[in-house]
TIGU-739430 format. One record per residue (C-alpha): residue number from 1; x, y, z. Coordinates in Angstrom, 2 decimals, m for minus. Example, Ala and Ser with C-alpha at 12.3 -4.5 7.8 and 13.67 -1.06 7.14 Angstrom:
! TIGU-739430
<site><i>1</i><px>12.30</px><py>m4.50</py><pz>7.80</pz></site>
<site><i>2</i><px>13.67</px><py>m1.06</py><pz>7.14</pz></site>
***
This chain:
! TIGU-739430
<site><i>1</i><px>45.54</px><py>m9.64</py><pz>21.21</pz></site>
<site><i>2</i><px>47.51</px><py>m12.70</py><pz>21.66</pz></site>
<site><i>3</i><px>47.24</px><py>m12.47</py><pz>25.47</pz></site>
<site><i>4</i><px>43.62</px><py>m12.11</py><pz>25.24</pz></site>
<site><i>5</i><px>42.92</px><py>m15.36</py><pz>22.82</pz></site>
<site><i>6</i><px>45.00</px><py>m17.51</py><pz>24.68</pz></site>
<site><i>7</i><px>42.52</px><py>m16.63</py><pz>27.88</pz></site>
<site><i>8</i><px>39.80</px><py>m17.92</py><pz>25.76</pz></site>
<site><i>9</i><px>38.67</px><py>m21.37</py><pz>26.44</pz></site>
<site><i>10</i><px>36.64</px><py>m20.97</py><pz>23.15</pz></site>
<site><i>11</i><px>39.67</px><py>m20.81</py><pz>21.23</pz></site>
<site><i>12</i><px>41.32</px><py>m23.51</py><pz>22.78</pz></site>
<site><i>13</i><px>38.86</px><py>m26.27</py><pz>22.23</pz></site>
<site><i>14</i><px>38.53</px><py>m24.73</py><pz>18.23</pz></site>
<site><i>15</i><px>42.44</px><py>m25.09</py><pz>18.11</pz></site>
<site><i>16</i><px>41.73</px><py>m28.47</py><pz>19.44</pz></site>
<site><i>17</i><px>39.33</px><py>m30.05</py><pz>17.12</pz></site>
<site><i>18</i><px>41.55</px><py>m28.15</py><pz>14.04</pz></site>
<site><i>19</i><px>44.49</px><py>m29.65</py><pz>15.30</pz></site>
<site><i>20</i><px>42.61</px><py>m33.51</py><pz>15.30</pz></site>
<site><i>21</i><px>41.53</px><py>m32.45</py><pz>11.97</pz></site>
<site><i>22</i><px>44.63</px><py>m31.36</py><pz>10.32</pz></site>
<site><i>23</i><px>46.71</px><py>m34.28</py><pz>11.70</pz></site>
<site><i>24</i><px>44.26</px><py>m37.08</py><pz>10.51</pz></site>
<site><i>25</i><px>44.55</px><py>m35.12</py><pz>7.15</pz></site>
<site><i>26</i><px>48.50</px><py>m35.22</py><pz>7.21</pz></site>
<site><i>27</i><px>49.08</px><py>m38.40</py><pz>8.49</pz></site>
<site><i>28</i><px>46.62</px><py>m39.93</py><pz>6.21</pz></site>
<site><i>29</i><px>48.48</px><py>m41.96</py><pz>3.63</pz></site>
<site><i>30</i><px>50.80</px><py>m43.41</py><pz>6.83</pz></site>
<site><i>31</i><px>47.69</px><py>m44.55</py><pz>8.83</pz></site>
<site><i>32</i><px>47.68</px><py>m47.95</py><pz>6.90</pz></site>
<site><i>33</i><px>44.21</px><py>m47.32</py><pz>6.26</pz></site>
<site><i>34</i><px>42.43</px><py>m49.26</py><pz>2.56</pz></site>
<site><i>35</i><px>42.88</px><py>m47.44</py><pz>m0.69</pz></site>
<site><i>36</i><px>39.88</px><py>m45.01</py><pz>m0.23</pz></site>
<site><i>37</i><px>39.11</px><py>m45.55</py><pz>m3.94</pz></site>
<site><i>38</i><px>39.66</px><py>m49.33</py><pz>m4.25</pz></site>
<site><i>39</i><px>36.03</px><py>m50.95</py><pz>m5.11</pz></site>
<site><i>40</i><px>35.28</px><py>m54.02</py><pz>m3.49</pz></site>
<site><i>41</i><px>31.40</px><py>m55.04</py><pz>m4.39</pz></site>
<site><i>42</i><px>31.82</px><py>m57.96</py><pz>m2.11</pz></site>
<site><i>43</i><px>32.12</px><py>m56.20</py><pz>0.50</pz></site>
<site><i>44</i><px>29.74</px><py>m53.42</py><pz>0.20</pz></site>
<site><i>45</i><px>27.69</px><py>m52.21</py><pz>2.68</pz></site>
<site><i>46</i><px>29.39</px><py>m53.76</py><pz>5.87</pz></site>
<site><i>47</i><px>28.96</px><py>m52.70</py><pz>9.11</pz></site>
<site><i>48</i><px>31.53</px><py>m50.97</py><pz>11.29</pz></site>
<site><i>49</i><px>33.89</px><py>m53.85</py><pz>12.15</pz></site>
<site><i>50</i><px>37.69</px><py>m54.84</py><pz>12.93</pz></site>
<site><i>51</i><px>38.56</px><py>m54.40</py><pz>9.14</pz></site>
<site><i>52</i><px>36.48</px><py>m51.17</py><pz>8.57</pz></site>
<site><i>53</i><px>36.14</px><py>m49.27</py><pz>11.79</pz></site>
<site><i>54</i><px>33.12</px><py>m47.22</py><pz>10.10</pz></site>
<site><i>55</i><px>32.19</px><py>m49.74</py><pz>7.93</pz></site>
<site><i>56</i><px>32.28</px><py>m49.78</py><pz>4.09</pz></site>
<site><i>57</i><px>30.20</px><py>m48.14</py><pz>1.24</pz></site>
<site><i>58</i><px>27.78</px><py>m48.88</py><pz>m1.62</pz></site>
<site><i>59</i><px>31.09</px><py>m49.82</py><pz>m3.53</pz></site>
<site><i>60</i><px>32.69</px><py>m51.45</py><pz>m0.80</pz></site>
<site><i>61</i><px>35.18</px><py>m48.96</py><pz>m0.10</pz></site>
<site><i>62</i><px>36.06</px><py>m48.10</py><pz>3.32</pz></site>
<site><i>63</i><px>34.29</px><py>m45.51</py><pz>4.71</pz></site>
<site><i>64</i><px>37.01</px><py>m44.06</py><pz>7.74</pz></site>
<site><i>65</i><px>39.29</px><py>m44.23</py><pz>4.73</pz></site>
<site><i>66</i><px>37.51</px><py>m41.79</py><pz>2.47</pz></site>
<site><i>67</i><px>36.68</px><py>m39.46</py><pz>5.22</pz></site>
<site><i>68</i><px>40.48</px><py>m39.28</py><pz>6.14</pz></site>
<site><i>69</i><px>41.36</px><py>m38.53</py><pz>2.38</pz></site>
<site><i>70</i><px>38.39</px><py>m36.36</py><pz>1.90</pz></site>
<site><i>71</i><px>39.60</px><py>m34.45</py><pz>4.71</pz></site>
<site><i>72</i><px>42.81</px><py>m33.46</py><pz>2.23</pz></site>
<site><i>73</i><px>40.81</px><py>m32.43</py><pz>m0.73</pz></site>
<site><i>74</i><px>37.82</px><py>m30.49</py><pz>1.25</pz></site>
<site><i>75</i><px>40.40</px><py>m28.54</py><pz>3.45</pz></site>
<site><i>76</i><px>43.61</px><py>m28.18</py><pz>0.69</pz></site>
<site><i>77</i><px>40.86</px><py>m26.54</py><pz>m1.62</pz></site>
<site><i>78</i><px>39.50</px><py>m24.04</py><pz>1.07</pz></site>
<site><i>79</i><px>43.03</px><py>m22.88</py><pz>1.69</pz></site>
<site><i>80</i><px>43.94</px><py>m22.56</py><pz>m1.86</pz></site>
<site><i>81</i><px>40.92</px><py>m20.86</py><pz>m2.71</pz></site>
<site><i>82</i><px>41.84</px><py>m18.18</py><pz>0.51</pz></site>
<site><i>83</i><px>45.23</px><py>m17.68</py><pz>m0.65</pz></site>
<site><i>84</i><px>44.45</px><py>m16.92</py><pz>m4.33</pz></site>
<site><i>85</i><px>41.35</px><py>m14.46</py><pz>m2.82</pz></site>
<site><i>86</i><px>43.57</px><py>m13.08</py><pz>m0.09</pz></site>
<site><i>87</i><px>46.51</px><py>m12.52</py><pz>m2.45</pz></site>
<site><i>88</i><px>44.57</px><py>m10.67</py><pz>m5.29</pz></site>
<site><i>89</i><px>41.98</px><py>m8.84</py><pz>m3.01</pz></site>
<site><i>90</i><px>44.84</px><py>m7.14</py><pz>m1.17</pz></site>
<site><i>91</i><px>46.55</px><py>m5.82</py><pz>m4.52</pz></site>
<site><i>92</i><px>43.40</px><py>m4.80</py><pz>m5.69</pz></site>
<site><i>93</i><px>41.78</px><py>m3.60</py><pz>m2.46</pz></site>
<site><i>94</i><px>45.26</px><py>m1.75</py><pz>m1.67</pz></site>
<site><i>95</i><px>45.34</px><py>m0.12</py><pz>m4.96</pz></site>
<site><i>96</i><px>41.64</px><py>1.30</py><pz>m4.77</pz></site>
<site><i>97</i><px>41.83</px><py>2.37</py><pz>m1.43</pz></site>
<site><i>98</i><px>45.46</px><py>3.84</py><pz>m1.63</pz></site>
<site><i>99</i><px>45.69</px><py>5.47</py><pz>m4.63</pz></site>
<site><i>100</i><px>42.02</px><py>6.62</py><pz>m5.05</pz></site>
<site><i>101</i><px>40.69</px><py>8.42</py><pz>m8.35</pz></site>
<site><i>102</i><px>40.10</px><py>6.66</py><pz>m11.19</pz></site>
<site><i>103</i><px>41.36</px><py>3.24</py><pz>m10.34</pz></site>
<site><i>104</i><px>39.65</px><py>3.16</py><pz>m6.76</pz></site>
<site><i>105</i><px>36.15</px><py>4.15</py><pz>m9.11</pz></site>
<site><i>106</i><px>37.32</px><py>1.11</py><pz>m11.87</pz></site>
<site><i>107</i><px>37.74</px><py>m1.52</py><pz>m9.26</pz></site>
<site><i>108</i><px>34.78</px><py>m0.82</py><pz>m6.96</pz></site>
<site><i>109</i><px>32.67</px><py>m0.57</py><pz>m9.95</pz></site>
<site><i>110</i><px>33.99</px><py>m3.89</py><pz>m11.44</pz></site>
<site><i>111</i><px>33.54</px><py>m5.44</py><pz>m7.14</pz></site>
<site><i>112</i><px>29.79</px><py>m3.79</py><pz>m7.66</pz></site>
<site><i>113</i><px>28.98</px><py>m5.91</py><pz>m10.46</pz></site>
<site><i>114</i><px>30.27</px><py>m9.58</py><pz>m8.50</pz></site>
<site><i>115</i><px>28.41</px><py>m8.67</py><pz>m5.70</pz></site>
<site><i>116</i><px>24.88</px><py>m8.31</py><pz>m7.79</pz></site>
<site><i>117</i><px>24.84</px><py>m11.96</py><pz>m7.83</pz></site>
<site><i>118</i><px>24.43</px><py>m14.16</py><pz>m5.05</pz></site>
<site><i>119</i><px>27.69</px><py>m16.15</py><pz>m4.63</pz></site>
<site><i>120</i><px>26.11</px><py>m20.01</py><pz>m4.58</pz></site>
<site><i>121</i><px>24.09</px><py>m18.64</py><pz>m8.27</pz></site>
<site><i>122</i><px>27.17</px><py>m17.46</py><pz>m9.52</pz></site>
<site><i>123</i><px>29.70</px><py>m19.97</py><pz>m8.46</pz></site>
<site><i>124</i><px>27.70</px><py>m22.38</py><pz>m10.21</pz></site>
<site><i>125</i><px>27.44</px><py>m20.15</py><pz>m13.59</pz></site>
<site><i>126</i><px>31.25</px><py>m19.98</py><pz>m13.49</pz></site>
<site><i>127</i><px>31.41</px><py>m24.05</py><pz>m13.24</pz></site>
<site><i>128</i><px>28.78</px><py>m24.39</py><pz>m15.87</pz></site>
<site><i>129</i><px>30.83</px><py>m22.26</py><pz>m18.05</pz></site>
<site><i>130</i><px>34.01</px><py>m23.80</py><pz>m16.85</pz></site>
<site><i>131</i><px>32.91</px><py>m27.32</py><pz>m16.49</pz></site>
<site><i>132</i><px>32.82</px><py>m29.82</py><pz>m13.69</pz></site>
<site><i>133</i><px>36.01</px><py>m30.57</py><pz>m11.58</pz></site>
<site><i>134</i><px>37.84</px><py>m28.92</py><pz>m8.24</pz></site>
<site><i>135</i><px>39.68</px><py>m26.71</py><pz>m10.44</pz></site>
<site><i>136</i><px>37.08</px><py>m25.34</py><pz>m11.98</pz></site>
<site><i>137</i><px>35.50</px><py>m25.27</py><pz>m8.59</pz></site>
<site><i>138</i><px>38.54</px><py>m23.41</py><pz>m7.27</pz></site>
<site><i>139</i><px>38.40</px><py>m20.88</py><pz>m10.12</pz></site>
<site><i>140</i><px>34.56</px><py>m20.38</py><pz>m9.48</pz></site>
<site><i>141</i><px>34.33</px><py>m19.77</py><pz>m6.00</pz></site>
<site><i>142</i><px>37.69</px><py>m17.34</py><pz>m6.15</pz></site>
<site><i>143</i><px>35.52</px><py>m15.30</py><pz>m8.83</pz></site>
<site><i>144</i><px>32.08</px><py>m15.41</py><pz>m6.32</pz></site>
<site><i>145</i><px>34.28</px><py>m14.05</py><pz>m2.91</pz></site>
<site><i>146</i><px>37.31</px><py>m11.90</py><pz>m4.32</pz></site>
<site><i>147</i><px>35.00</px><py>m8.83</py><pz>m4.54</pz></site>
<site><i>148</i><px>33.50</px><py>m8.58</py><pz>m1.29</pz></site>
<site><i>149</i><px>36.95</px><py>m9.26</py><pz>0.08</pz></site>
<site><i>150</i><px>38.49</px><py>m6.07</py><pz>m1.56</pz></site>
<site><i>151</i><px>36.16</px><py>m3.62</py><pz>m0.60</pz></site>
<site><i>152</i><px>36.78</px><py>m5.03</py><pz>3.00</pz></site>
<site><i>153</i><px>40.59</px><py>m4.31</py><pz>2.30</pz></site>
<site><i>154</i><px>39.84</px><py>m0.81</py><pz>0.61</pz></site>
<site><i>155</i><px>37.77</px><py>0.50</py><pz>3.27</pz></site>
<site><i>156</i><px>40.73</px><py>m0.56</py><pz>5.72</pz></site>
<site><i>157</i><px>43.28</px><py>1.19</py><pz>3.70</pz></site>
<site><i>158</i><px>41.20</px><py>3.95</py><pz>3.66</pz></site>
<site><i>159</i><px>41.11</px><py>4.48</py><pz>7.40</pz></site>
<site><i>160</i><px>44.75</px><py>3.65</py><pz>7.74</pz></site>
<site><i>161</i><px>46.14</px><py>5.74</py><pz>4.67</pz></site>
<site><i>162</i><px>45.35</px><py>8.89</py><pz>7.34</pz></site>
<site><i>163</i><px>46.88</px><py>7.90</py><pz>10.03</pz></site>
<site><i>164</i><px>50.15</px><py>9.31</py><pz>11.79</pz></site>
<site><i>165</i><px>52.66</px><py>6.96</py><pz>11.03</pz></site>
<site><i>166</i><px>51.05</px><py>7.01</py><pz>7.34</pz></site>
<site><i>167</i><px>51.82</px><py>10.60</py><pz>7.27</pz></site>
<site><i>168</i><px>54.96</px><py>10.62</py><pz>8.89</pz></site>
<site><i>169</i><px>56.45</px><py>8.35</py><pz>5.84</pz></site>
<site><i>170</i><px>54.92</px><py>10.81</py><pz>3.21</pz></site>
<site><i>171</i><px>56.53</px><py>13.56</py><pz>4.69</pz></site>
<site><i>172</i><px>59.81</px><py>11.81</py><pz>4.95</pz></site>
<site><i>173</i><px>59.26</px><py>11.26</py><pz>0.97</pz></site>
<site><i>174</i><px>58.83</px><py>7.41</py><pz>1.37</pz></site>
<site><i>175</i><px>57.60</px><py>6.57</py><pz>m2.32</pz></site>
<site><i>176</i><px>53.56</px><py>5.39</py><pz>m2.11</pz></site>
<site><i>177</i><px>54.43</px><py>1.85</py><pz>m3.23</pz></site>
<site><i>178</i><px>57.01</px><py>1.43</py><pz>m0.71</pz></site>
<site><i>179</i><px>54.45</px><py>2.99</py><pz>2.10</pz></site>
<site><i>180</i><px>51.81</px><py>0.40</py><pz>1.20</pz></site>
<site><i>181</i><px>54.64</px><py>m2.57</py><pz>1.49</pz></site>
<site><i>182</i><px>56.25</px><py>m1.18</py><pz>4.41</pz></site>
<site><i>183</i><px>53.06</px><py>0.34</py><pz>6.81</pz></site>
<site><i>184</i><px>49.59</px><py>m0.30</py><pz>5.25</pz></site>
<site><i>185</i><px>50.31</px><py>m4.24</py><pz>4.57</pz></site>
<site><i>186</i><px>51.71</px><py>m5.20</py><pz>8.18</pz></site>
<site><i>187</i><px>48.91</px><py>m3.35</py><pz>9.60</pz></site>
<site><i>188</i><px>46.77</px><py>m4.85</py><pz>7.44</pz></site>
<site><i>189</i><px>47.47</px><py>m8.62</py><pz>7.88</pz></site>
<site><i>190</i><px>46.23</px><py>m9.16</py><pz>11.26</pz></site>
<site><i>191</i><px>42.38</px><py>m7.77</py><pz>10.27</pz></site>
<site><i>192</i><px>42.91</px><py>m10.51</py><pz>6.94</pz></site>
<site><i>193</i><px>44.09</px><py>m12.92</py><pz>9.08</pz></site>
<site><i>194</i><px>40.90</px><py>m12.77</py><pz>11.38</pz></site>
<site><i>195</i><px>38.31</px><py>m12.09</py><pz>8.45</pz></site>
<site><i>196</i><px>39.78</px><py>m15.38</py><pz>6.55</pz></site>
<site><i>197</i><px>39.34</px><py>m17.66</py><pz>9.34</pz></site>
<site><i>198</i><px>35.84</px><py>m16.37</py><pz>9.81</pz></site>
<site><i>199</i><px>35.16</px><py>m17.45</py><pz>6.11</pz></site>
<site><i>200</i><px>36.81</px><py>m20.61</py><pz>6.17</pz></site>
<site><i>201</i><px>33.59</px><py>m22.44</py><pz>7.30</pz></site>
<site><i>202</i><px>31.44</px><py>m20.36</py><pz>4.88</pz></site>
<site><i>203</i><px>34.05</px><py>m21.35</py><pz>1.89</pz></site>
<site><i>204</i><px>33.80</px><py>m25.24</py><pz>3.25</pz></site>
<site><i>205</i><px>30.07</px><py>m25.02</py><pz>3.01</pz></site>
<site><i>206</i><px>30.17</px><py>m23.97</py><pz>m1.31</pz></site>
<site><i>207</i><px>32.74</px><py>m26.53</py><pz>m1.94</pz></site>
<site><i>208</i><px>30.93</px><py>m29.27</py><pz>m0.64</pz></site>
<site><i>209</i><px>27.84</px><py>m28.21</py><pz>m1.52</pz></site>
<site><i>210</i><px>28.99</px><py>m27.86</py><pz>m4.94</pz></site>
<site><i>211</i><px>30.39</px><py>m31.37</py><pz>m4.98</pz></site>
<site><i>212</i><px>26.63</px><py>m32.58</py><pz>m4.12</pz></site>
<site><i>213</i><px>25.37</px><py>m31.13</py><pz>m6.88</pz></site>
<site><i>214</i><px>28.11</px><py>m33.06</py><pz>m8.73</pz></site>
<site><i>215</i><px>29.51</px><py>m30.29</py><pz>m10.08</pz></site>
<site><i>216</i><px>32.73</px><py>m30.53</py><pz>m8.05</pz></site>
<site><i>217</i><px>35.08</px><py>m33.25</py><pz>m6.89</pz></site>
<site><i>218</i><px>34.25</px><py>m36.03</py><pz>m9.58</pz></site>
<site><i>219</i><px>34.26</px><py>m39.64</py><pz>m8.33</pz></site>
<site><i>220</i><px>36.08</px><py>m41.77</py><pz>m7.42</pz></site>
<site><i>221</i><px>38.01</px><py>m39.03</py><pz>m5.69</pz></site>
<site><i>222</i><px>36.96</px><py>m38.92</py><pz>m1.86</pz></site>
<site><i>223</i><px>35.33</px><py>m35.68</py><pz>m0.84</pz></site>
<site><i>224</i><px>33.00</px><py>m34.99</py><pz>1.84</pz></site>
<site><i>225</i><px>30.23</px><py>m33.17</py><pz>m0.17</pz></site>
<site><i>226</i><px>30.35</px><py>m36.25</py><pz>m2.92</pz></site>
<site><i>227</i><px>30.09</px><py>m38.78</py><pz>m0.47</pz></site>
<site><i>228</i><px>27.06</px><py>m37.39</py><pz>0.84</pz></site>
<site><i>229</i><px>25.54</px><py>m37.63</py><pz>m2.73</pz></site>
<site><i>230</i><px>26.72</px><py>m41.14</py><pz>m2.97</pz></site>
<site><i>231</i><px>25.01</px><py>m42.14</py><pz>m0.02</pz></site>
<site><i>232</i><px>21.82</px><py>m40.40</py><pz>m0.04</pz></site>
<site><i>233</i><px>19.92</px><py>m43.60</py><pz>m2.01</pz></site>
<site><i>234</i><px>20.93</px><py>m45.14</py><pz>1.42</pz></site>
<site><i>235</i><px>19.23</px><py>m42.77</py><pz>3.77</pz></site>
<site><i>236</i><px>16.83</px><py>m45.11</py><pz>5.33</pz></site>
<site><i>237</i><px>18.37</px><py>m48.47</py><pz>5.08</pz></site>
<site><i>238</i><px>22.32</px><py>m46.96</py><pz>5.65</pz></site>
<site><i>239</i><px>22.22</px><py>m43.72</py><pz>7.61</pz></site>
<site><i>240</i><px>25.31</px><py>m43.42</py><pz>8.80</pz></site>
<site><i>241</i><px>26.58</px><py>m43.27</py><pz>5.24</pz></site>
<site><i>242</i><px>25.62</px><py>m39.99</py><pz>5.30</pz></site>
<site><i>243</i><px>26.02</px><py>m39.29</py><pz>9.10</pz></site>
<site><i>244</i><px>29.82</px><py>m39.55</py><pz>8.84</pz></site>
<site><i>245</i><px>30.97</px><py>m37.09</py><pz>6.23</pz></site>
<site><i>246</i><px>28.42</px><py>m34.35</py><pz>7.61</pz></site>
<site><i>247</i><px>29.49</px><py>m34.60</py><pz>11.10</pz></site>
<site><i>248</i><px>32.76</px><py>m34.19</py><pz>9.65</pz></site>
<site><i>249</i><px>31.75</px><py>m31.15</py><pz>7.74</pz></site>
<site><i>250</i><px>30.06</px><py>m30.03</py><pz>10.82</pz></site>
<site><i>251</i><px>32.43</px><py>m29.78</py><pz>13.28</pz></site>
<site><i>252</i><px>34.99</px><py>m28.77</py><pz>10.80</pz></site>
<site><i>253</i><px>32.89</px><py>m25.50</py><pz>9.83</pz></site>
<site><i>254</i><px>31.88</px><py>m25.10</py><pz>14.08</pz></site>
<site><i>255</i><px>35.81</px><py>m25.28</py><pz>14.39</pz></site>
<site><i>256</i><px>36.93</px><py>m22.69</py><pz>12.20</pz></site>
<site><i>257</i><px>33.58</px><py>m20.09</py><pz>13.00</pz></site>
<site><i>258</i><px>34.78</px><py>m20.53</py><pz>16.89</pz></site>
<site><i>259</i><px>38.17</px><py>m19.54</py><pz>16.07</pz></site>
<site><i>260</i><px>37.40</px><py>m17.06</py><pz>13.74</pz></site>
<site><i>261</i><px>35.02</px><py>m15.58</py><pz>16.88</pz></site>
<site><i>262</i><px>37.41</px><py>m16.09</py><pz>19.32</pz></site>
<site><i>263</i><px>40.03</px><py>m14.12</py><pz>17.06</pz></site>
<site><i>264</i><px>37.66</px><py>m11.30</py><pz>16.72</pz></site>
<site><i>265</i><px>36.78</px><py>m10.91</py><pz>20.31</pz></site>
<site><i>266</i><px>40.52</px><py>m10.79</py><pz>20.99</pz></site>
<site><i>267</i><px>41.56</px><py>m8.61</py><pz>18.59</pz></site>
<site><i>268</i><px>38.23</px><py>m6.07</py><pz>18.33</pz></site>
<site><i>269</i><px>38.55</px><py>m5.75</py><pz>14.95</pz></site>
<site><i>270</i><px>35.25</px><py>m3.92</py><pz>12.62</pz></site>
<site><i>271</i><px>35.16</px><py>m4.81</py><pz>9.10</pz></site>
<site><i>272</i><px>33.20</px><py>m1.77</py><pz>8.20</pz></site>
<site><i>273</i><px>33.33</px><py>m1.03</py><pz>4.59</pz></site>
<site><i>274</i><px>34.34</px><py>2.74</py><pz>3.57</pz></site>
<site><i>275</i><px>31.85</px><py>4.59</py><pz>1.87</pz></site>
<site><i>276</i><px>32.27</px><py>4.19</py><pz>m1.80</pz></site>
***
């Protein structure tokens, strides 16, 4: 897989874009940029110039600074969501797929309930119940996505548990939990990595969409979706205020999608669920 991936030019393009975005997000506090939350009405809607490379918004805040600090919120929240989803879904899907029986039926029927509703509608419902804010957006997106991951993990585990190396471990008297930990999970990890990479862009759009609707990140914290919402009223007079965060979302989502496609092509994994 690694050799095929390194020969893929699309992988290198996507990796270079993500490296630039990641470095900007990590090094933002040390780049000498203005405070992204500092309001200066005397400097509002300034065009790009030496003092503000991308200009200022309607409250006089530096657009470049808000873009870079907003990337920390957008990317950080998505990676935290993925960590929660992958951890919980790996446990639930592994238990359902490997042990079967009543546990399998109970977990899969719970998944069916969550999968009945469109993810964005269900996310909006959870945010409405829990309240607005980044923490509640993270919780809401976790609840709307874990079931799909759990079903995928279950299908992969079912395909793995009858493989020769697992059967050999059973014959040797290895406990079921030890088989899952030492044999199933290491074989599952590369496929989960590819699946997660393919889904990062989708989750970024969810975070940005909820913030755009005013349900996610709250002012004055910078976030790409909320920046687009703030700039709506200036669509015709200051279109660059929408263009910059829109491009940031587009480039990030595209880069993650290209990276995921390259990893999938290099691995030839097939994420087909097993029958319920």
